[in-house]
Gaussian input, Z-matrix of N, CA and C with variables (Angstrom, degrees):
# hf/3-21g

backbone

0 1
 N
 C     1     B1
 C     2     B2     1     A1
 N     3     B3     2     A2     1     D1
 C     4     B4     3     A3     2     D2
 C     5     B5     4     A4     3     D3
 N     6     B6     5     A5     4     D4
 C     7     B7     6     A6     5     D5
 C     8     B8     7     A7     6     D6
 N     9     B9     8     A8     7     D7
 C    10    B10     9     A9     8     D8
 C    11    B11    10    A10     9     D9
 N    12    B12    11    A11    10    D10
 C    13    B13    12    A12    11    D11
 C    14    B14    13    A13    12    D12
 N    15    B15    14    A14    13    D13
 C    16    B16    15    A15    14    D14
 C    17    B17    16    A16    15    D15
 N    18    B18    17    A17    16    D16
 C    19    B19    18    A18    17    D17
 C    20    B20    19    A19    18    D18
 N    21    B21    20    A20    19    D19
 C    22    B22    21    A21    20    D20
 C    23    B23    22    A22    21    D21
 N    24    B24    23    A23    22    D22
 C    25    B25    24    A24    23    D23
 C    26    B26    25    A25    24    D24
 N    27    B27    26    A26    25    D25
 C    28    B28    27    A27    26    D26
 C    29    B29    28    A28    27    D27
 N    30    B30    29    A29    28    D28
 C    31    B31    30    A30    29    D29
 C    32    B32    31    A31    30    D30
 N    33    B33    32    A32    31    D31
 C    34    B34    33    A33    32    D32
 C    35    B35    34    A34    33    D33
 N    36    B36    35    A35    34    D34
 C    37    B37    36    A36    35    D35
 C    38    B38    37    A37    36    D36
 N    39    B39    38    A38    37    D37
 C    40    B40    39    A39    38    D38
 C    41    B41    40    A40    39    D39
 N    42    B42    41    A41    40    D40
 C    43    B43    42    A42    41    D41
 C    44    B44    43    A43    42    D42
 N    45    B45    44    A44    43    D43
 C    46    B46    45    A45    44    D44
 C    47    B47    46    A46    45    D45
 N    48    B48    47    A47    46    D46
 C    49    B49    48    A48    47    D47
 C    50    B50    49    A49    48    D48
 N    51    B51    50    A50    49    D49
 C    52    B52    51    A51    50    D50
 C    53    B53    52    A52    51    D51
 N    54    B54    53    A53    52    D52
 C    55    B55    54    A54    53    D53
 C    56    B56    55    A55    54    D54
 N    57    B57    56    A56    55    D55
 C    58    B58    57    A57    56    D56
 C    59    B59    58    A58    57    D57
 N    60    B60    59    A59    58    D58
 C    61    B61    60    A60    59    D59
 C    62    B62    61    A61    60    D60
 N    63    B63    62    A62    61    D61
 C    64    B64    63    A63    62    D62
 C    65    B65    64    A64    63    D63
 N    66    B66    65    A65    64    D64
 C    67    B67    66    A66    65    D65
 C    68    B68    67    A67    66    D66
 N    69    B69    68    A68    67    D67
 C    70    B70    69    A69    68    D68
 C    71    B71    70    A70    69    D69
 N    72    B72    71    A71    70    D70
 C    73    B73    72    A72    71    D71
 C    74    B74    73    A73    72    D72
 N    75    B75    74    A74    73    D73
 C    76    B76    75    A75    74    D74
 C    77    B77    76    A76    75    D75
 N    78    B78    77    A77    76    D76
 C    79    B79    78    A78    77    D77
 C    80    B80    79    A79    78    D78
 N    81    B81    80    A80    79    D79
 C    82    B82    81    A81    80    D80
 C    83    B83    82    A82    81    D81
 N    84    B84    83    A83    82    D82
 C    85    B85    84    A84    83    D83
 C    86    B86    85    A85    84    D84
 N    87    B87    86    A86    85    D85
 C    88    B88    87    A87    86    D86
 C    89    B89    88    A88    87    D87
 N    90    B90    89    A89    88    D88
 C    91    B91    90    A90    89    D89
 C    92    B92    91    A91    90    D90
 N    93    B93    92    A92    91    D91
 C    94    B94    93    A93    92    D92
 C    95    B95    94    A94    93    D93
 N    96    B96    95    A95    94    D94
 C    97    B97    96    A96    95    D95
 C    98    B98    97    A97    96    D96
 N    99    B99    98    A98    97    D97
 C   100   B100    99    A99    98    D98
 C   101   B101   100   A100    99    D99
 N   102   B102   101   A101   100   D100
 C   103   B103   102   A102   101   D101
 C   104   B104   103   A103   102   D102
 N   105   B105   104   A104   103   D103
 C   106   B106   105   A105   104   D104
 C   107   B107   106   A106   105   D105
 N   108   B108   107   A107   106   D106
 C   109   B109   108   A108   107   D107
 C   110   B110   109   A109   108   D108
 N   111   B111   110   A110   109   D109
 C   112   B112   111   A111   110   D110
 C   113   B113   112   A112   111   D111
 N   114   B114   113   A113   112   D112
 C   115   B115   114   A114   113   D113
 C   116   B116   115   A115   114   D114
 N   117   B117   116   A116   115   D115
 C   118   B118   117   A117   116   D116
 C   119   B119   118   A118   117   D117
 N   120   B120   119   A119   118   D118
 C   121   B121   120   A120   119   D119
 C   122   B122   121   A121   120   D120
 N   123   B123   122   A122   121   D121
 C   124   B124   123   A123   122   D122
 C   125   B125   124   A124   123   D123
 N   126   B126   125   A125   124   D124
 C   127   B127   126   A126   125   D125
 C   128   B128   127   A127   126   D126
 N   129   B129   128   A128   127   D127
 C   130   B130   129   A129   128   D128
 C   131   B131   130   A130   129   D129
 N   132   B132   131   A131   130   D130
 C   133   B133   132   A132   131   D131
 C   134   B134   133   A133   132   D132
 N   135   B135   134   A134   133   D133
 C   136   B136   135   A135   134   D134
 C   137   B137   136   A136   135   D135
 N   138   B138   137   A137   136   D136
 C   139   B139   138   A138   137   D137
 C   140   B140   139   A139   138   D138
 N   141   B141   140   A140   139   D139
 C   142   B142   141   A141   140   D140
 C   143   B143   142   A142   141   D141
 N   144   B144   143   A143   142   D142
 C   145   B145   144   A144   143   D143
 C   146   B146   145   A145   144   D144
 N   147   B147   146   A146   145   D145
 C   148   B148   147   A147   146   D146
 C   149   B149   148   A148   147   D147
 N   150   B150   149   A149   148   D148
 C   151   B151   150   A150   149   D149
 C   152   B152   151   A151   150   D150
 N   153   B153   152   A152   151   D151
 C   154   B154   153   A153   152   D152
 C   155   B155   154   A154   153   D153
 N   156   B156   155   A155   154   D154
 C   157   B157   156   A156   155   D155
 C   158   B158   157   A157   156   D156
 N   159   B159   158   A158   157   D157
 C   160   B160   159   A159   158   D158
 C   161   B161   160   A160   159   D159
 N   162   B162   161   A161   160   D160
 C   163   B163   162   A162   161   D161
 C   164   B164   163   A163   162   D162
 N   165   B165   164   A164   163   D163
 C   166   B166   165   A165   164   D164
 C   167   B167   166   A166   165   D165
 N   168   B168   167   A167   166   D166
 C   169   B169   168   A168   167   D167
 C   170   B170   169   A169   168   D168
 N   171   B171   170   A170   169   D169
 C   172   B172   171   A171   170   D170
 C   173   B173   172   A172   171   D171
 N   174   B174   173   A173   172   D172
 C   175   B175   174   A174   173   D173
 C   176   B176   175   A175   174   D174
 N   177   B177   176   A176   175   D175
 C   178   B178   177   A177   176   D176
 C   179   B179   178   A178   177   D177
 N   180   B180   179   A179   178   D178
 C   181   B181   180   A180   179   D179
 C   182   B182   181   A181   180   D180
 N   183   B183   182   A182   181   D181
 C   184   B184   183   A183   182   D182
 C   185   B185   184   A184   183   D183
 N   186   B186   185   A185   184   D184
 C   187   B187   186   A186   185   D185
 C   188   B188   187   A187   186   D186
 N   189   B189   188   A188   187   D187
 C   190   B190   189   A189   188   D188
 C   191   B191   190   A190   189   D189
 N   192   B192   191   A191   190   D190
 C   193   B193   192   A192   191   D191
 C   194   B194   193   A193   192   D192
 N   195   B195   194   A194   193   D193
 C   196   B196   195   A195   194   D194
 C   197   B197   196   A196   195   D195
 N   198   B198   197   A197   196   D196
 C   199   B199   198   A198   197   D197
 C   200   B200   199   A199   198   D198
 N   201   B201   200   A200   199   D199
 C   202   B202   201   A201   200   D200
 C   203   B203   202   A202   201   D201
 N   204   B204   203   A203   202   D202
 C   205   B205   204   A204   203   D203
 C   206   B206   205   A205   204   D204
 N   207   B207   206   A206   205   D205
 C   208   B208   207   A207   206   D206
 C   209   B209   208   A208   207   D207
 N   210   B210   209   A209   208   D208
 C   211   B211   210   A210   209   D209
 C   212   B212   211   A211   210   D210
 N   213   B213   212   A212   211   D211
 C   214   B214   213   A213   212   D212
 C   215   B215   214   A214   213   D213
 N   216   B216   215   A215   214   D214
 C   217   B217   216   A216   215   D215
 C   218   B218   217   A217   216   D216
 N   219   B219   218   A218   217   D217
 C   220   B220   219   A219   218   D218
 C   221   B221   220   A220   219   D219
 N   222   B222   221   A221   220   D220
 C   223   B223   222   A222   221   D221
 C   224   B224   223   A223   222   D222
 N   225   B225   224   A224   223   D223
 C   226   B226   225   A225   224   D224
 C   227   B227   226   A226   225   D225
 N   228   B228   227   A227   226   D226
 C   229   B229   228   A228   227   D227
 C   230   B230   229   A229   228   D228
 N   231   B231   230   A230   229   D229
 C   232   B232   231   A231   230   D230
 C   233   B233   232   A232   231   D231
 N   234   B234   233   A233   232   D232
 C   235   B235   234   A234   233   D233
 C   236   B236   235   A235   234   D234
 N   237   B237   236   A236   235   D235
 C   238   B238   237   A237   236   D236
 C   239   B239   238   A238   237   D237
 N   240   B240   239   A239   238   D238
 C   241   B241   240   A240   239   D239
 C   242   B242   241   A241   240   D240
 N   243   B243   242   A242   241   D241
 C   244   B244   243   A243   242   D242
 C   245   B245   244   A244   243   D243
 N   246   B246   245   A245   244   D244
 C   247   B247   246   A246   245   D245
 C   248   B248   247   A247   246   D246
 N   249   B249   248   A248   247   D247
 C   250   B250   249   A249   248   D248
 C   251   B251   250   A250   249   D249
 N   252   B252   251   A251   250   D250
 C   253   B253   252   A252   251   D251
 C   254   B254   253   A253   252   D252
 N   255   B255   254   A254   253   D253
 C   256   B256   255   A255   254   D254
 C   257   B257   256   A256   255   D255
 N   258   B258   257   A257   256   D256
 C   259   B259   258   A258   257   D257
 C   260   B260   259   A259   258   D258
 N   261   B261   260   A260   259   D259
 C   262   B262   261   A261   260   D260
 C   263   B263   262   A262   261   D261
 N   264   B264   263   A263   262   D262
 C   265   B265   264   A264   263   D263
 C   266   B266   265   A265   264   D264
 N   267   B267   266   A266   265   D265
 C   268   B268   267   A267   266   D266
 C   269   B269   268   A268   267   D267
 N   270   B270   269   A269   268   D268
 C   271   B271   270   A270   269   D269
 C   272   B272   271   A271   270   D270
 N   273   B273   272   A272   271   D271
 C   274   B274   273   A273   272   D272
 C   275   B275   274   A274   273   D273
 N   276   B276   275   A275   274   D274
 C   277   B277   276   A276   275   D275
 C   278   B278   277   A277   276   D276
 N   279   B279   278   A278   277   D277
 C   280   B280   279   A279   278   D278
 C   281   B281   280   A280   279   D279
 N   282   B282   281   A281   280   D280
 C   283   B283   282   A282   281   D281
 C   284   B284   283   A283   282   D282
 N   285   B285   284   A284   283   D283
 C   286   B286   285   A285   284   D284
 C   287   B287   286   A286   285   D285
 N   288   B288   287   A287   286   D286
 C   289   B289   288   A288   287   D287
 C   290   B290   289   A289   288   D288
 N   291   B291   290   A290   289   D289
 C   292   B292   291   A291   290   D290
 C   293   B293   292   A292   291   D291
 N   294   B294   293   A293   292   D292
 C   295   B295   294   A294   293   D293
 C   296   B296   295   A295   294   D294
 N   297   B297   296   A296   295   D295
 C   298   B298   297   A297   296   D296
 C   299   B299   298   A298   297   D297
 N   300   B300   299   A299   298   D298
 C   301   B301   300   A300   299   D299
 C   302   B302   301   A301   300   D300
 N   303   B303   302   A302   301   D301
 C   304   B304   303   A303   302   D302
 C   305   B305   304   A304   303   D303
 N   306   B306   305   A305   304   D304
 C   307   B307   306   A306   305   D305
 C   308   B308   307   A307   306   D306
 N   309   B309   308   A308   307   D307
 C   310   B310   309   A309   308   D308
 C   311   B311   310   A310   309   D309
 N   312   B312   311   A311   310   D310
 C   313   B313   312   A312   311   D311
 C   314   B314   313   A313   312   D312
 N   315   B315   314   A314   313   D313
 C   316   B316   315   A315   314   D314
 C   317   B317   316   A316   315   D315
 N   318   B318   317   A317   316   D316
 C   319   B319   318   A318   317   D317
 C   320   B320   319   A319   318   D318
 N   321   B321   320   A320   319   D319
 C   322   B322   321   A321   320   D320
 C   323   B323   322   A322   321   D321
 N   324   B324   323   A323   322   D322
 C   325   B325   324   A324   323   D323
 C   326   B326   325   A325   324   D324
 N   327   B327   326   A326   325   D325
 C   328   B328   327   A327   326   D326
 C   329   B329   328   A328   327   D327
 N   330   B330   329   A329   328   D328
 C   331   B331   330   A330   329   D329
 C   332   B332   331   A331   330   D330
 N   333   B333   332   A332   331   D331
 C   334   B334   333   A333   332   D332
 C   335   B335   334   A334   333   D333

   B1=1.4431
   B2=1.4822
   B3=1.2762
   B4=1.5083
   B5=1.5886
   B6=1.2821
   B7=1.4674
   B8=1.4550
   B9=1.3160
   B10=1.4868
   B11=1.5247
   B12=1.3310
   B13=1.5193
   B14=1.4733
   B15=1.3258
   B16=1.4576
   B17=1.5815
   B18=1.2798
   B19=1.4712
   B20=1.5796
   B21=1.2670
   B22=1.4836
   B23=1.5214
   B24=1.3144
   B25=1.4888
   B26=1.5880
   B27=1.3771
   B28=1.3393
   B29=1.5481
   B30=1.3122
   B31=1.4735
   B32=1.5497
   B33=1.2549
   B34=1.5933
   B35=1.5171
   B36=1.3322
   B37=1.5006
   B38=1.5390
   B39=1.2772
   B40=1.6230
   B41=1.4743
   B42=1.3994
   B43=1.4036
   B44=1.5187
   B45=1.2625
   B46=1.5208
   B47=1.4432
   B48=1.3772
   B49=1.3534
   B50=1.5790
   B51=1.3386
   B52=1.4657
   B53=1.4355
   B54=1.3685
   B55=1.4141
   B56=1.5815
   B57=1.3783
   B58=1.3914
   B59=1.5082
   B60=1.2721
   B61=1.5421
   B62=1.4685
   B63=1.3583
   B64=1.4913
   B65=1.5401
   B66=1.2773
   B67=1.4919
   B68=1.5073
   B69=1.2480
   B70=1.4475
   B71=1.5813
   B72=1.3502
   B73=1.4528
   B74=1.5043
   B75=1.2866
   B76=1.5325
   B77=1.4357
   B78=1.3990
   B79=1.4007
   B80=1.5230
   B81=1.3323
   B82=1.4401
   B83=1.5391
   B84=1.3041
   B85=1.4450
   B86=1.5256
   B87=1.2569
   B88=1.4383
   B89=1.4761
   B90=1.3589
   B91=1.4697
   B92=1.5935
   B93=1.2530
   B94=1.4937
   B95=1.5049
   B96=1.3987
   B97=1.4835
   B98=1.5729
   B99=1.2874
   B100=1.5018
   B101=1.5670
   B102=1.3297
   B103=1.4284
   B104=1.5369
   B105=1.2817
   B106=1.4920
   B107=1.4704
   B108=1.2882
   B109=1.4211
   B110=1.5569
   B111=1.2955
   B112=1.4671
   B113=1.5909
   B114=1.3525
   B115=1.4168
   B116=1.5339
   B117=1.3261
   B118=1.4409
   B119=1.6046
   B120=1.2920
   B121=1.4788
   B122=1.4688
   B123=1.2787
   B124=1.4327
   B125=1.4978
   B126=1.2733
   B127=1.3858
   B128=1.5433
   B129=1.4591
   B130=1.4411
   B131=1.5113
   B132=1.3087
   B133=1.4675
   B134=1.4872
   B135=1.3363
   B136=1.4611
   B137=1.4723
   B138=1.3601
   B139=1.4464
   B140=1.5455
   B141=1.3386
   B142=1.4408
   B143=1.4794
   B144=1.2881
   B145=1.4261
   B146=1.4655
   B147=1.2621
   B148=1.4105
   B149=1.4963
   B150=1.3582
   B151=1.4328
   B152=1.4679
   B153=1.2623
   B154=1.5564
   B155=1.5343
   B156=1.2442
   B157=1.4654
   B158=1.4517
   B159=1.3584
   B160=1.4214
   B161=1.5897
   B162=1.3448
   B163=1.4842
   B164=1.5825
   B165=1.3166
   B166=1.3902
   B167=1.4821
   B168=1.2462
   B169=1.4350
   B170=1.4630
   B171=1.3364
   B172=1.5752
   B173=1.6412
   B174=1.2877
   B175=1.4949
   B176=1.5091
   B177=1.3211
   B178=1.4272
   B179=1.4786
   B180=1.3130
   B181=1.5478
   B182=1.5268
   B183=1.3077
   B184=1.5289
   B185=1.5055
   B186=1.3682
   B187=1.4011
   B188=1.5432
   B189=1.3477
   B190=1.3381
   B191=1.5280
   B192=1.3339
   B193=1.5325
   B194=1.5233
   B195=1.2949
   B196=1.5228
   B197=1.4234
   B198=1.3755
   B199=1.5100
   B200=1.5121
   B201=1.3300
   B202=1.4615
   B203=1.5087
   B204=1.3393
   B205=1.4451
   B206=1.5527
   B207=1.2946
   B208=1.4815
   B209=1.5437
   B210=1.3665
   B211=1.4463
   B212=1.5665
   B213=1.3752
   B214=1.4862
   B215=1.5542
   B216=1.3245
   B217=1.4085
   B218=1.5069
   B219=1.3933
   B220=1.4279
   B221=1.4706
   B222=1.3353
   B223=1.4367
   B224=1.5172
   B225=1.3954
   B226=1.4567
   B227=1.5117
   B228=1.3986
   B229=1.4505
   B230=1.5447
   B231=1.3016
   B232=1.4214
   B233=1.5660
   B234=1.2799
   B235=1.4871
   B236=1.5720
   B237=1.2728
   B238=1.4308
   B239=1.5088
   B240=1.3908
   B241=1.4069
   B242=1.5394
   B243=1.3107
   B244=1.4278
   B245=1.5160
   B246=1.2782
   B247=1.4229
   B248=1.5255
   B249=1.3149
   B250=1.3913
   B251=1.5259
   B252=1.3707
   B253=1.4710
   B254=1.5419
   B255=1.2490
   B256=1.5267
   B257=1.5017
   B258=1.3154
   B259=1.3699
   B260=1.5389
   B261=1.3849
   B262=1.3756
   B263=1.5934
   B264=1.2431
   B265=1.4684
   B266=1.4721
   B267=1.2730
   B268=1.4819
   B269=1.5091
   B270=1.2516
   B271=1.4630
   B272=1.5191
   B273=1.2797
   B274=1.4613
   B275=1.5941
   B276=1.2968
   B277=1.4907
   B278=1.4930
   B279=1.3542
   B280=1.5013
   B281=1.5326
   B282=1.3080
   B283=1.4542
   B284=1.5034
   B285=1.2999
   B286=1.4261
   B287=1.5514
   B288=1.2929
   B289=1.4507
   B290=1.6206
   B291=1.2680
   B292=1.4022
   B293=1.5355
   B294=1.3884
   B295=1.3346
   B296=1.4611
   B297=1.3147
   B298=1.4686
   B299=1.5693
   B300=1.2604
   B301=1.6143
   B302=1.4698
   B303=1.2496
   B304=1.4394
   B305=1.4642
   B306=1.1841
   B307=1.4935
   B308=1.5798
   B309=1.3430
   B310=1.4518
   B311=1.5953
   B312=1.3230
   B313=1.4012
   B314=1.5201
   B315=1.3588
   B316=1.4501
   B317=1.6286
   B318=1.3577
   B319=1.5065
   B320=1.4623
   B321=1.3575
   B322=1.5184
   B323=1.4701
   B324=1.3064
   B325=1.4691
   B326=1.4641
   B327=1.4026
   B328=1.4092
   B329=1.5622
   B330=1.2945
   B331=1.3882
   B332=1.5551
   B333=1.2999
   B334=1.4240
   B335=1.5383
   A1=112.64
   A2=118.28
   A3=120.67
   A4=107.96
   A5=111.56
   A6=117.17
   A7=106.07
   A8=113.52
   A9=124.01
   A10=109.96
   A11=112.72
   A12=117.59
   A13=105.67
   A14=116.95
   A15=123.98
   A16=108.46
   A17=110.29
   A18=121.66
   A19=110.09
   A20=118.17
   A21=121.83
   A22=109.29
   A23=121.60
   A24=120.52
   A25=106.53
   A26=120.86
   A27=121.17
   A28=113.34
   A29=117.29
   A30=127.10
   A31=113.62
   A32=117.13
   A33=121.39
   A34=102.42
   A35=111.05
   A36=122.74
   A37=107.73
   A38=113.25
   A39=116.61
   A40=102.66
   A41=114.49
   A42=125.91
   A43=109.43
   A44=123.51
   A45=121.83
   A46=115.42
   A47=113.02
   A48=117.66
   A49=108.41
   A50=118.00
   A51=118.38
   A52=113.03
   A53=119.24
   A54=123.28
   A55=103.51
   A56=115.43
   A57=120.86
   A58=118.67
   A59=113.01
   A60=113.19
   A61=112.66
   A62=119.67
   A63=118.15
   A64=112.95
   A65=120.98
   A66=126.55
   A67=107.69
   A68=117.40
   A69=124.68
   A70=108.98
   A71=110.44
   A72=115.10
   A73=107.13
   A74=112.75
   A75=119.69
   A76=110.54
   A77=120.20
   A78=127.53
   A79=103.57
   A80=116.60
   A81=119.02
   A82=111.71
   A83=121.03
   A84=126.19
   A85=109.80
   A86=122.52
   A87=122.29
   A88=114.44
   A89=113.52
   A90=120.62
   A91=111.99
   A92=115.22
   A93=120.14
   A94=118.16
   A95=114.48
   A96=116.61
   A97=111.51
   A98=117.13
   A99=119.17
   A100=108.39
   A101=117.80
   A102=123.63
   A103=110.90
   A104=114.67
   A105=119.80
   A106=110.55
   A107=117.23
   A108=125.63
   A109=111.51
   A110=120.01
   A111=123.29
   A112=106.76
   A113=116.75
   A114=120.29
   A115=108.67
   A116=115.10
   A117=120.15
   A118=104.48
   A119=119.35
   A120=117.73
   A121=116.32
   A122=119.78
   A123=122.77
   A124=110.03
   A125=121.23
   A126=123.06
   A127=112.20
   A128=114.15
   A129=122.37
   A130=110.93
   A131=115.67
   A132=118.25
   A133=109.73
   A134=117.10
   A135=120.79
   A136=107.31
   A137=113.84
   A138=119.00
   A139=109.07
   A140=116.32
   A141=122.27
   A142=109.27
   A143=120.85
   A144=128.55
   A145=110.60
   A146=119.14
   A147=123.05
   A148=114.22
   A149=115.21
   A150=120.31
   A151=110.54
   A152=118.19
   A153=113.44
   A154=103.80
   A155=111.85
   A156=117.93
   A157=115.37
   A158=118.24
   A159=119.11
   A160=110.45
   A161=113.58
   A162=116.52
   A163=113.02
   A164=117.45
   A165=122.58
   A166=113.74
   A167=118.38
   A168=121.43
   A169=114.38
   A170=115.24
   A171=122.19
   A172=101.08
   A173=109.77
   A174=120.00
   A175=113.42
   A176=118.33
   A177=122.77
   A178=112.99
   A179=115.54
   A180=120.79
   A181=115.18
   A182=114.61
   A183=114.10
   A184=112.86
   A185=117.06
   A186=120.60
   A187=116.46
   A188=115.96
   A189=123.91
   A190=116.34
   A191=113.55
   A192=121.91
   A193=104.53
   A194=117.72
   A195=118.81
   A196=112.36
   A197=120.43
   A198=120.51
   A199=108.98
   A200=123.08
   A201=121.55
   A202=108.39
   A203=114.00
   A204=118.85
   A205=114.10
   A206=115.31
   A207=117.81
   A208=107.73
   A209=113.49
   A210=120.42
   A211=107.20
   A212=112.91
   A213=117.29
   A214=106.61
   A215=119.48
   A216=121.41
   A217=113.81
   A218=117.92
   A219=121.62
   A220=112.33
   A221=119.79
   A222=127.01
   A223=106.71
   A224=118.51
   A225=119.71
   A226=114.14
   A227=115.56
   A228=123.65
   A229=111.01
   A230=118.27
   A231=119.47
   A232=107.92
   A233=121.27
   A234=121.61
   A235=111.61
   A236=119.60
   A237=121.94
   A238=108.97
   A239=120.74
   A240=122.17
   A241=110.66
   A242=120.63
   A243=125.97
   A244=111.60
   A245=121.98
   A246=123.18
   A247=112.15
   A248=115.90
   A249=125.20
   A250=107.74
   A251=115.58
   A252=115.77
   A253=108.66
   A254=114.74
   A255=122.23
   A256=108.85
   A257=118.52
   A258=128.75
   A259=111.81
   A260=118.63
   A261=119.46
   A262=111.50
   A263=118.11
   A264=121.82
   A265=114.64
   A266=120.02
   A267=120.04
   A268=111.78
   A269=114.90
   A270=122.74
   A271=112.77
   A272=117.06
   A273=119.47
   A274=105.98
   A275=115.84
   A276=122.87
   A277=107.14
   A278=118.97
   A279=119.32
   A280=112.33
   A281=120.28
   A282=124.29
   A283=107.52
   A284=114.84
   A285=125.49
   A286=108.79
   A287=115.32
   A288=119.48
   A289=107.43
   A290=116.52
   A291=121.37
   A292=107.63
   A293=114.92
   A294=121.02
   A295=116.84
   A296=119.29
   A297=123.51
   A298=109.61
   A299=113.78
   A300=120.17
   A301=107.85
   A302=118.28
   A303=126.64
   A304=112.42
   A305=119.63
   A306=125.51
   A307=105.10
   A308=112.48
   A309=115.96
   A310=109.11
   A311=117.91
   A312=123.53
   A313=108.99
   A314=116.82
   A315=123.85
   A316=112.59
   A317=114.54
   A318=121.66
   A319=116.16
   A320=115.00
   A321=118.42
   A322=110.10
   A323=116.37
   A324=120.05
   A325=109.11
   A326=117.64
   A327=119.29
   A328=107.95
   A329=117.49
   A330=128.85
   A331=112.62
   A332=117.33
   A333=119.93
   A334=110.72
   D1=135.14
   D2=-176.45
   D3=-81.28
   D4=142.86
   D5=175.60
   D6=-130.02
   D7=151.92
   D8=-179.29
   D9=-91.39
   D10=144.58
   D11=178.20
   D12=-120.58
   D13=144.86
   D14=-176.45
   D15=-123.18
   D16=150.49
   D17=-176.85
   D18=-69.21
   D19=130.00
   D20=-178.86
   D21=-71.14
   D22=-16.06
   D23=-171.88
   D24=-101.71
   D25=-42.21
   D26=-168.77
   D27=-123.15
   D28=-2.56
   D29=-179.29
   D30=60.79
   D31=21.99
   D32=172.46
   D33=-85.20
   D34=165.20
   D35=-177.36
   D36=-71.05
   D37=143.94
   D38=176.62
   D39=-103.95
   D40=147.20
   D41=-174.70
   D42=-117.13
   D43=145.03
   D44=169.60
   D45=-59.71
   D46=136.48
   D47=-179.94
   D48=-142.48
   D49=144.26
   D50=179.41
   D51=-95.01
   D52=133.78
   D53=175.79
   D54=-97.83
   D55=95.02
   D56=-176.76
   D57=-60.18
   D58=-35.24
   D59=176.97
   D60=-74.19
   D61=-44.83
   D62=177.16
   D63=-83.48
   D64=-5.28
   D65=-177.21
   D66=50.14
   D67=62.71
   D68=177.50
   D69=-140.92
   D70=169.41
   D71=-179.87
   D72=-107.59
   D73=133.37
   D74=176.89
   D75=-122.89
   D76=158.12
   D77=171.37
   D78=-105.34
   D79=128.76
   D80=-178.02
   D81=-124.48
   D82=150.07
   D83=174.23
   D84=-89.77
   D85=128.82
   D86=178.32
   D87=-76.93
   D88=-17.78
   D89=-174.92
   D90=-88.07
   D91=-55.82
   D92=-176.14
   D93=-102.24
   D94=-18.13
   D95=178.69
   D96=96.36
   D97=-0.81
   D98=-179.51
   D99=-65.11
   D100=138.38
   D101=177.72
   D102=-131.79
   D103=150.66
   D104=171.63
   D105=-144.81
   D106=155.35
   D107=-174.31
   D108=-75.07
   D109=130.72
   D110=-177.88
   D111=-70.11
   D112=136.97
   D113=176.41
   D114=-70.78
   D115=-42.51
   D116=-174.28
   D117=-116.24
   D118=121.97
   D119=177.76
   D120=-78.12
   D121=1.38
   D122=176.52
   D123=-78.51
   D124=121.32
   D125=-179.18
   D126=-95.01
   D127=-37.07
   D128=-178.78
   D129=-147.78
   D130=137.04
   D131=175.46
   D132=-113.60
   D133=128.27
   D134=179.15
   D135=-121.25
   D136=108.90
   D137=-176.50
   D138=-95.77
   D139=121.90
   D140=-176.23
   D141=-91.45
   D142=131.16
   D143=170.97
   D144=-106.67
   D145=114.06
   D146=177.86
   D147=-91.87
   D148=137.04
   D149=-177.88
   D150=-101.71
   D151=53.29
   D152=179.06
   D153=-87.86
   D154=163.89
   D155=179.55
   D156=-62.44
   D157=138.02
   D158=-175.26
   D159=-68.18
   D160=-21.11
   D161=178.72
   D162=-103.22
   D163=20.69
   D164=173.69
   D165=-45.80
   D166=125.21
   D167=173.32
   D168=98.29
   D169=6.19
   D170=176.22
   D171=-76.42
   D172=122.07
   D173=177.89
   D174=-111.10
   D175=165.90
   D176=-176.15
   D177=-62.75
   D178=-38.08
   D179=179.43
   D180=-87.17
   D181=24.07
   D182=-178.63
   D183=-63.84
   D184=-23.60
   D185=178.81
   D186=-71.17
   D187=-12.43
   D188=178.21
   D189=-92.25
   D190=1.18
   D191=-179.81
   D192=-80.69
   D193=115.69
   D194=178.91
   D195=-76.86
   D196=-12.59
   D197=-177.70
   D198=-81.92
   D199=-16.64
   D200=-175.28
   D201=-84.16
   D202=138.88
   D203=174.96
   D204=-69.39
   D205=150.61
   D206=-176.77
   D207=-113.33
   D208=158.12
   D209=-177.52
   D210=-143.74
   D211=162.35
   D212=177.78
   D213=-107.85
   D214=25.63
   D215=173.37
   D216=-63.31
   D217=138.13
   D218=-176.41
   D219=-76.93
   D220=130.23
   D221=175.73
   D222=-69.80
   D223=133.19
   D224=-179.55
   D225=-78.60
   D226=-11.87
   D227=179.64
   D228=-83.82
   D229=-52.49
   D230=-166.31
   D231=-124.92
   D232=-6.10
   D233=175.43
   D234=80.21
   D235=9.98
   D236=178.85
   D237=-71.87
   D238=146.71
   D239=-176.21
   D240=-111.32
   D241=31.32
   D242=179.09
   D243=-128.80
   D244=113.48
   D245=177.72
   D246=-150.74
   D247=165.24
   D248=174.71
   D249=-109.97
   D250=159.73
   D251=-177.11
   D252=-143.13
   D253=151.84
   D254=176.98
   D255=-143.78
   D256=166.91
   D257=177.38
   D258=-90.27
   D259=144.39
   D260=179.57
   D261=-57.50
   D262=144.87
   D263=179.47
   D264=-97.27
   D265=5.03
   D266=175.29
   D267=-73.48
   D268=127.39
   D269=179.15
   D270=-104.28
   D271=73.52
   D272=179.34
   D273=-122.04
   D274=159.58
   D275=179.42
   D276=-64.44
   D277=-41.57
   D278=-169.17
   D279=-91.86
   D280=8.55
   D281=176.53
   D282=-93.97
   D283=127.67
   D284=172.19
   D285=-87.09
   D286=170.20
   D287=-175.62
   D288=-77.04
   D289=116.01
   D290=-175.42
   D291=-121.40
   D292=127.91
   D293=175.58
   D294=-96.82
   D295=132.74
   D296=-176.45
   D297=-114.18
   D298=129.26
   D299=-179.81
   D300=-103.66
   D301=139.95
   D302=169.44
   D303=-114.56
   D304=121.04
   D305=179.84
   D306=-71.06
   D307=136.50
   D308=-174.44
   D309=-89.01
   D310=-7.76
   D311=179.44
   D312=-90.09
   D313=-64.21
   D314=-170.88
   D315=-97.00
   D316=-11.81
   D317=-177.10
   D318=70.15
   D319=15.64
   D320=179.26
   D321=-70.78
   D322=139.31
   D323=179.40
   D324=-107.92
   D325=127.15
   D326=-179.94
   D327=-142.42
   D328=170.40
   D329=-178.21
   D330=-106.14
   D331=149.84
   D332=-178.81
   D333=-82.48

């Protein structure tokens, strides 16, 4: 969250300013010239949220991977009872643990 900083001498608002020689961030008053060193050099945080498919990377030969756990969950497409499953690879704060199942017969991907 952004917070405003005020000048200790004239109580006007301080603005971010770059010290090019020292390569550091300062806050400077445009009225009296007062400056102070910024505690946190981060001015702005831009968090990107990618909308890639949660099942990106699922390939046709996923059933041949011996490291994936197997389950007897029924496929909603073909009714087969043999599938492998894996956890969603999205690494976001708002993503809960989601298990994806891949039918070994028709390769349909579904969630539990």
